[in-house]
N, C-alpha and C positions, 0 to 999 in steps of 0.2 A: 683529508677527509676524516671527520670525527667518528669513531666507532665506540658504541656503548657496550663494553665488555660484559657488564652485569646482565644486560638484556640478552646478549648472546648465550651466556652461561645458563640463564633462566630458561631460555627457549630449548637449549640442548637437554637440560634436565627434564623438561616436560616431554620431549620426544622419547627420551630414555624410559621415563615412567610409563608412557603409553605403550612402548614396545614390551616392557616388563609385564604390564597387565595383559596384553594380548598373548604373550608367551605363557603366562600362568593359567589363562583360560584355555589355551590350546592343549596343554598337558592332560587335564582331566577328560577333555573331549576325546583325545587319542586313546587314553586308557579305557574309556567306555567303549569306544568303537572297536579297538583291537584286542582288548583283554577281557574286561568285565562282562559285557553283554554276550560275546561269543561263548564264554565259559558257562554262563548261566542259561543260555538258550541255544541249544544245538541247532535249531532251524535258522538261527541268525546267519549262519555261514552258507546257507543254501542260496541258489539263485533267486533273484527278486520276483520272478514270475514262473508259474508252473507251465510246462510244455503241454501240448495237446494230449500226448500220451500220458503224462502225469495226471492231467485232469480226468482222463478216462479211468485210470487206475484208482484215483481217489473216489470217483463216483461208484465204482465197483465195490470198493471196501465199505463205503458208507451205506450203500443199498443193502449189503449183506448183513451188516450190524443191525440196521433197522428191522429187517426181516426176522432175525433171531430174537431181538428184543420183543417184537410183537408176538412171536410164537411163544415166548416165555412170559407173556403178560407183564412186561416191565413198563413202568411209568417213565418213559424217556421223553426227551425233547432235543431239538437242534439248539445249539447254544453258541455264544460268542460270535466269532467271525463266520462260522457256518450258518448261524441264524441270520446274520446280516446279509450274507449272500442269498439265502432263501428269500428274504424279504425284498431285496433289490431286484434280483434277476432269476430267482427260482433255480439257482445253480450254485456251485462252488466258485468263489471268486479266484481269478488267476493269481492274485497276489497273496492269497492266504496260504501260509506255509504248512498248515495241518488242518484237520477237521476236529470239531468239538461236539460231543453228544453228552448231555447230562441225564441223570436218572435219580429217582428217589431211592434212598437207602433206609431200611432194608427193602430189597426188591420184591419179596413175596415168595410163596411156596413153590412156584413153577420155575424159579430161577436158580441156577447152579453155576457158580463161576467156572468150575472144571468142565461142566458140560458145554457151557458157552464157548470156552477156549477150544474144546474138542471139535465143536461144530464149525468154528472159524477155520480151524486147521483143515477140515474136509474141503473147504472152499479156497484153500491156498493162502489163507490169511493167518499170520501168527499173532497171538495175543493172550491177554489174561483179563482180569476184571477191571484193570485200570487203563490199559492201552492196547491198541491193535496196530499191526504193522503189515504193510503190503508193498513190495517192490520199492523199499526205501522211503515210503510215505507213512505217516502216522495219524491215528485218530485218538484223541484223548477221551477216555470214558470216565467222566467225572461223577462221583457219588455226592448226593446232596441229602442232608437230613433236616427234618423240621424241628423247630424249637419255638418257645414263646419269647418274643422279643419286642422291639420297638422300632417303628419306621416313621420318619417325619413327625416325631413327637407323639405318636399314637401306638398303643399296645396292639400287637397282632401276631399271628403265626407267621414265622419267617422260615426261609431256607438258607442254609449255609453249607459250605463244602464239608463233607465228612472226611476226616483224616484219622487213620489209626494212630495209636500211641507211637509206633515205630516211625511213621511218616512225620508226625509232629516233631519228633526229636531231630529229624533231618532237615526240617524247614528252616530257612533263613528268616531274618527280620522282614526282608522285602516280601518273601512268600506270605508271611502272616499278614502284613499290611494289605497285600493284594487280595487275599481271601476275605478280609474284612470289608474291603471296598466293593465286592461284588455280591454282597448279601441282598436279598430282595424278598418281598412279601409273597407267600404262597398263593395269595389271591391273584397275582399276576400270572401264575402258571396254570392253576386249575379253575375250571375244567379246560383241558387242552383242546386244541383244534388242529385239523389236518389241512395242509396246503400242498400244492403241486411242487415237487422238488426232484430234480435229476431223473425225471421220467417215472416217478412213483409218487405215492402220498407219504408225507412225513408229519409227525406231530411237532407242534411248536407251542409256546406258551399262549394262553388265551389273550393276554395283553402283551404280545411280543413287541409291538411298537413302543409301548411304554418302557419295557425293559431295555430295548435298544437305545431309546432316547436317554435313559438314565446312564447307560454305559458309554455311549458314543454321542454325546450331545452336539458335537460339531459336524458329524459326518453320517448320521444314520438316515437322514431324510431322503425322500425320493428325488428332491430337487438337487441334491448333491451327489451326482452319479459318477464322479471321477474316481476310478479305482486306483488308489494310491498304495504303494507298498507299505506294509506296517513296519518293515525294517527301516529305520532311519539311515542305515548305511547306504541304502539305495539312492539316497539324496546326495551322497557325498561323491566328489570327483575321484576319490581313491577308495577301492574296495578290496 
């Protein structure tokens, strides 16, 4: 029987090349999953879904923050995943690892960061001007500032995250790219409107659907109601 050794060698090389490519692709995926993302995002290591008790604790924390902001006449709004949950189900989504509330900076004469933190503490919540923590759960309190910029080729007043000089020095390139990606026109925010959320009324951007569509073009709509974990580790067989 005649054997074409050149063909065999060529086939073997192709298989080896294919295995090498798969191996090279697997290494960065493992590094992302096991090292890079967990070190950059603390919540990445949390369970994929909140328990019923965690949901109740998150609602308690967010309700109290909203009450204090309204008491201090702060221009706040539900943001990011919290806004998406409010739009979809009027509640916090079980797969959302934390809550997000934005506010315009500077906040105004009735607001004091120290007084805000003190009032949070009276309610059993630890926090400051940037973050609140309750029973292991967190709410990001993000400051936004206005500036004259451009959106879709048109000049307009915009909103961008406000970061102090100290925070800017600590930011990574990925942090800066992300902050640039979430800019939006202030006309999407003001005038704000209230919607039903976790048993109370909460402010959201006036054009909140436009904002969500811009940030989550593939999953913001009412027709796409599958609540998928934002952590891609939850899709992997090894966690």
